[in-house]
C-alpha positions as CSV (number, residue, x, y, z in Angstrom):
1,M,-38.0,-3.8,-29.9
2,A,-41.5,-2.9,-31.4
3,S,-43.1,-3.4,-28.2
4,R,-40.7,-1.4,-26.4
5,G,-41.0,1.4,-28.9
6,L,-44.9,1.4,-28.4
7,R,-44.4,1.6,-24.6
8,L,-42.0,4.7,-25.1
9,L,-44.8,6.3,-27.3
10,L,-47.3,5.7,-24.6
11,L,-45.3,6.8,-21.8
12,V,-44.6,10.1,-23.9
13,Y,-48.2,10.7,-24.5
14,V,-49.2,10.1,-21.0
15,G,-46.5,12.4,-19.6
16,V,-46.1,10.9,-16.3
17,L,-46.7,7.2,-15.1
18,S,-49.8,6.5,-13.3
19,Y,-49.7,4.0,-10.3
20,P,-52.2,3.0,-7.8
21,D,-51.9,4.6,-4.3
22,V,-49.7,7.4,-5.5
23,S,-48.4,10.0,-3.0
24,G,-46.1,12.9,-3.6
25,I,-42.2,13.0,-3.3
26,S,-40.3,16.2,-2.9
27,I,-37.8,17.0,-5.7
28,E,-35.6,20.0,-5.8
29,T,-33.2,21.6,-8.3
30,D,-30.1,23.9,-7.7
31,N,-31.1,26.1,-10.6
32,K,-34.4,26.3,-12.3
33,N,-32.9,28.4,-15.2
34,V,-29.6,27.0,-16.6
35,K,-27.3,29.0,-18.8
36,A,-24.4,27.8,-20.6
37,E,-22.3,29.0,-23.4
38,E,-22.1,27.0,-26.7
39,F,-19.8,24.1,-26.8
40,K,-19.1,23.9,-23.0
41,E,-21.0,22.0,-20.4
42,A,-24.5,22.4,-18.7
43,I,-25.6,20.6,-15.5
44,L,-29.2,20.1,-14.8
45,S,-29.7,19.2,-11.2
46,C,-32.4,17.1,-9.8
47,K,-32.4,16.2,-6.1
48,Y,-35.1,14.2,-4.1
49,K,-35.9,13.7,-0.3
50,F,-37.4,10.5,0.9
51,S,-36.6,7.6,3.1
52,K,-33.8,5.1,2.3
53,G,-34.5,1.7,0.9
54,M,-36.8,2.7,-1.8
55,S,-36.5,1.5,-5.4
56,L,-36.0,4.6,-7.8
57,R,-37.1,5.1,-11.3
58,I,-35.5,8.1,-13.1
59,E,-36.6,9.7,-16.4
60,W,-35.7,12.9,-18.1
61,K,-37.9,14.5,-20.9
62,K,-37.5,17.5,-23.0
63,I,-40.9,19.5,-23.5
64,E,-40.9,21.0,-27.0
65,S,-43.8,22.7,-28.9
66,Q,-44.4,19.6,-31.0
67,G,-44.6,17.3,-27.9
68,V,-42.6,15.6,-25.2
69,S,-39.7,13.3,-25.9
70,F,-37.5,11.2,-23.8
71,V,-34.0,12.4,-22.9
72,Y,-33.1,9.7,-20.4
73,Y,-35.1,6.3,-20.1
74,N,-34.6,2.8,-18.9
75,G,-31.1,3.7,-17.7
76,E,-29.6,5.3,-21.0
77,F,-29.7,8.5,-23.0
78,T,-31.6,8.9,-26.2
79,G,-31.6,11.1,-29.2
80,D,-29.0,14.0,-29.5
81,L,-27.6,13.5,-26.0
82,Q,-26.4,10.0,-26.6
83,G,-22.5,10.0,-26.3
84,R,-22.2,13.4,-24.8
85,A,-24.3,13.3,-21.6
86,E,-23.9,11.5,-18.2
87,M,-25.9,11.1,-15.1
88,L,-24.8,12.9,-11.9
89,N,-26.7,10.9,-9.2
90,T,-30.3,11.9,-10.6
91,G,-29.1,15.0,-12.5
92,I,-27.5,15.4,-15.9
93,R,-24.3,16.7,-17.2
94,I,-24.4,17.8,-20.9
95,R,-20.9,18.2,-22.7
96,N,-20.5,20.2,-25.7
97,V,-23.9,22.0,-25.5
98,T,-25.3,23.4,-28.8
99,R,-28.1,25.8,-29.5
100,R,-30.3,22.8,-30.3
101,D,-30.1,21.8,-26.6
102,S,-31.9,24.9,-25.5
103,G,-35.4,24.2,-24.2
104,T,-37.3,22.9,-21.1
105,Y,-36.3,19.8,-19.4
106,R,-38.4,17.6,-16.8
107,C,-37.0,15.4,-14.2
108,E,-39.3,12.7,-13.1
109,I,-38.5,10.3,-10.1
110,S,-40.8,7.6,-8.9
111,A,-40.2,5.6,-5.7
112,K,-41.7,2.5,-4.8
113,S,-42.2,1.6,-1.0
114,E,-44.5,-0.5,1.1
115,E,-46.9,2.3,1.3
116,G,-47.3,2.6,-2.5
117,Q,-45.8,4.4,-5.3
118,R,-44.5,8.0,-4.9
119,L,-44.0,10.5,-7.6
120,G,-42.2,13.8,-8.0
121,E,-41.0,16.1,-10.9
122,A,-38.9,19.4,-11.5
123,T,-38.8,21.5,-14.6
124,I,-35.6,23.3,-15.6
125,T,-35.1,25.5,-18.4
126,L,-31.6,25.4,-20.4
127,T,-30.6,28.4,-22.5
128,V,-27.4,28.0,-24.6
129,L,-25.5,31.3,-25.1
130,V,-24.2,31.8,-28.5
131,A,-21.4,34.3,-29.4
132,P,-22.4,36.7,-32.4
133,A,-21.3,36.0,-35.9
134,T,-19.6,38.5,-38.4
135,P,-22.5,41.1,-39.0
136,V,-23.4,42.1,-42.6
137,C,-23.0,46.1,-43.1
138,E,-24.7,48.0,-45.8
139,V,-22.9,51.4,-46.3
140,P,-23.4,53.6,-49.6
141,S,-20.2,54.5,-51.2
142,S,-21.5,57.9,-52.0
143,A,-24.1,60.4,-51.0
144,M,-25.2,64.1,-51.9
145,T,-25.4,66.6,-49.0
146,G,-28.9,67.1,-47.7
147,T,-30.2,63.7,-48.6
148,V,-31.3,60.9,-46.2
149,V,-28.8,58.0,-45.7
150,Q,-29.4,54.9,-43.7
151,M,-26.8,52.4,-42.9
152,S,-27.6,48.8,-41.4
153,C,-25.7,46.3,-39.6
154,K,-27.1,42.8,-38.7
155,E,-26.1,39.3,-37.5
156,T,-28.6,36.4,-36.6
157,E,-26.4,33.8,-34.9
158,G,-26.1,35.4,-31.4
159,S,-28.1,34.4,-28.4
160,P,-29.2,36.5,-26.7
161,P,-29.7,39.0,-29.6
162,S,-26.6,41.2,-30.3
163,E,-26.5,45.0,-29.8
164,Y,-24.6,47.0,-32.4
165,Q,-22.0,50.0,-32.2
166,W,-21.2,52.0,-35.2
167,Y,-17.6,53.7,-35.7
168,R,-16.6,56.5,-38.1
169,N,-12.8,56.7,-38.7
170,G,-12.1,54.2,-35.8
171,V,-14.0,56.3,-33.3
172,A,-17.1,55.1,-31.7
173,L,-20.3,57.3,-32.6
174,L,-22.3,58.4,-29.5
175,E,-25.9,57.3,-29.1
176,K,-28.4,60.3,-29.3
177,T,-29.7,60.6,-25.8
178,G,-30.5,64.3,-25.7
179,T,-28.5,64.9,-22.6
180,G,-24.8,65.1,-21.5
181,S,-21.9,64.8,-24.1
182,A,-24.2,63.4,-26.8
183,R,-26.5,66.6,-26.6
184,A,-23.4,69.0,-26.8
185,A,-21.8,67.2,-29.7
186,N,-24.9,68.2,-32.0
187,I,-25.4,64.8,-33.4
188,T,-27.1,64.9,-36.8
189,Y,-27.7,61.1,-36.9
190,I,-29.7,58.5,-35.0
191,M,-28.1,55.3,-33.9
192,N,-30.2,52.3,-32.9
193,K,-28.1,49.7,-31.0
194,K,-31.0,47.3,-30.9
195,S,-31.8,47.2,-34.7
196,G,-28.1,48.1,-35.9
197,T,-29.3,51.0,-38.1
198,L,-27.5,54.4,-38.5
199,L,-29.7,57.2,-40.0
200,F,-28.7,60.5,-41.3
201,N,-31.9,62.6,-42.0
202,T,-29.8,65.3,-43.7
203,V,-26.3,63.9,-44.4
204,T,-23.3,66.6,-44.6
205,K,-19.9,66.7,-45.9
206,N,-18.8,66.3,-42.3
207,D,-20.2,62.7,-42.3
208,T,-17.7,61.5,-44.8
209,G,-15.5,58.8,-43.6
210,E,-14.8,55.2,-43.1
211,Y,-17.6,53.2,-41.3
212,F,-17.8,50.0,-39.6
213,C,-20.2,48.2,-37.2
214,E,-19.5,45.9,-34.2
215,A,-21.8,43.3,-32.7
216,S,-21.7,42.0,-29.2
217,N,-24.0,40.2,-26.8
218,G,-21.5,39.7,-23.9
219,I,-20.8,36.1,-25.1
220,G,-17.4,35.4,-26.6
221,L,-15.7,38.1,-28.6
222,S,-17.4,40.9,-30.4
223,Q,-17.4,40.7,-34.2
224,K,-17.1,43.5,-36.7
225,C,-17.9,43.9,-40.4
226,S,-15.3,45.3,-42.9
227,V,-14.6,49.0,-43.2
228,K,-16.5,50.8,-46.0
229,R,-16.2,54.4,-47.0
230,M,-18.9,57.0,-47.7
231,Q,-18.1,60.1,-49.6
232,V,-20.6,63.1,-49.2
233,D,-20.3,65.7,-51.9
234,D,-22.2,69.0,-52.4
235,L,-24.8,69.1,-55.1
236,N,-23.0,71.0,-58.1
237,V,-26.0,73.3,-58.9
238,S,-23.7,75.4,-61.4
239,G,-22.6,72.5,-63.2
240,I,-26.2,71.3,-63.7
241,I,-27.3,74.7,-64.8
242,V,-24.3,74.9,-67.4
243,A,-25.1,71.4,-68.6
244,V,-29.0,72.4,-69.0
245,L,-27.8,75.6,-70.9
246,I,-25.6,73.6,-73.2
247,V,-28.3,71.2,-74.2
248,A,-30.8,74.2,-74.9
249,L,-28.2,76.1,-76.9
250,V,-27.9,72.9,-79.1
251,M,-31.5,72.5,-79.4
252,I,-31.8,76.0,-80.4
253,L,-29.1,75.9,-83.1
254,C,-30.7,72.6,-84.6
255,G,-33.9,74.4,-84.8
256,L,-32.5,77.5,-86.4
257,G,-30.4,75.3,-88.9
258,A,-33.6,73.3,-89.9
259,F,-35.4,76.7,-90.3
260,Y,-32.8,78.1,-92.4
261,A,-32.6,75.1,-94.7
262,Q,-36.3,75.0,-95.2
263,K,-36.5,78.7,-96.1
264,K,-33.7,78.2,-98.7
265,G,-35.7,75.4,-100.1
266,Y,-33.2,72.7,-99.7
267,F,-35.9,70.3,-98.6
268,A,-38.1,71.2,-101.7
269,K,-35.1,70.7,-104.1
270,K,-34.3,67.5,-102.6
271,S,-38.0,66.3,-103.1
272,S,-38.1,67.4,-106.7
273,S,-34.8,65.9,-107.4
274,Q,-36.0,62.5,-105.9
275,K,-39.1,62.7,-108.0
276,K,-37.1,63.4,-111.0
277,T,-34.9,60.4,-110.5
278,N,-38.0,58.4,-109.8
279,Y,-39.5,59.5,-113.1
280,Q,-36.4,58.6,-115.0
281,S,-36.2,55.2,-113.5
282,T,-39.9,54.5,-114.4
283,S,-39.4,55.9,-117.9
284,E,-36.3,53.5,-118.5
285,K,-38.3,50.6,-117.1
286,D,-41.3,51.3,-119.6
287,F,-39.0,51.6,-122.5
288,K,-37.1,48.4,-121.8
289,H,-40.5,46.7,-121.5
290,T,-41.8,48.1,-124.7
291,K,-38.6,47.1,-126.6
292,S,-38.7,43.5,-125.5
293,F,-42.5,43.4,-126.6
294,V,-41.6,44.6,-130.0
295,I,-38.9,42.1,-130.4
């Protein structure tokens, strides 16, 4: 078992087997860029052309950033493909593909004949397409007219990446293109379908409504976030002015009251009364102390 593992590691490191008197062999594939939806099947084809009666050796490898690993070796599948892949002649059928199966695969075929060893290989890229997940939307519950408001919508599961469409009160918002109906509508927002942002540079009361976003990438069903309401109100300038005046009036009245009390000598009387009380208290203490000393 240990020797077999050592041999596997050696073969992976070398990448392809080396033989004396090696000549090329023609290998083809029906599709160099295979795309398959998640949880469905994918077929990686690998076809060869050479004379009959040759002894074949077939290997499949997956090329990743951290190195090369065996997928099919010595007549059996290894790793994640065990139990859900099968050989189709020299190609592979993968059942129930997942996003982890995405990557570059290499089919290697060696044929031994009287003239020597013949080798050939084909490289295939598998892309697993994943439907979008439910996006996360951020919508402010309230805003003041004239302020900047930005809403966001994002999901990270979809492959290829999702595009986003915003809705207000159940109606799809137009993308600002500067021409046609979008221009005539006098759009006051900027919707970015790639990033999922909806930006109001100067929000108005007309922008009040119920918003939600929908994510789609052409795979499976589109997904949308829950509806959220944004209420836009005018800035109550008169109310703010009244509040400021009331606070100023209260401060003026407090100042006048303090000035009147000081002028009438209320603060001085209180100070004098407090001194008298302190003097009486001190005298009583001295008297008691003297009395106890005499006794």
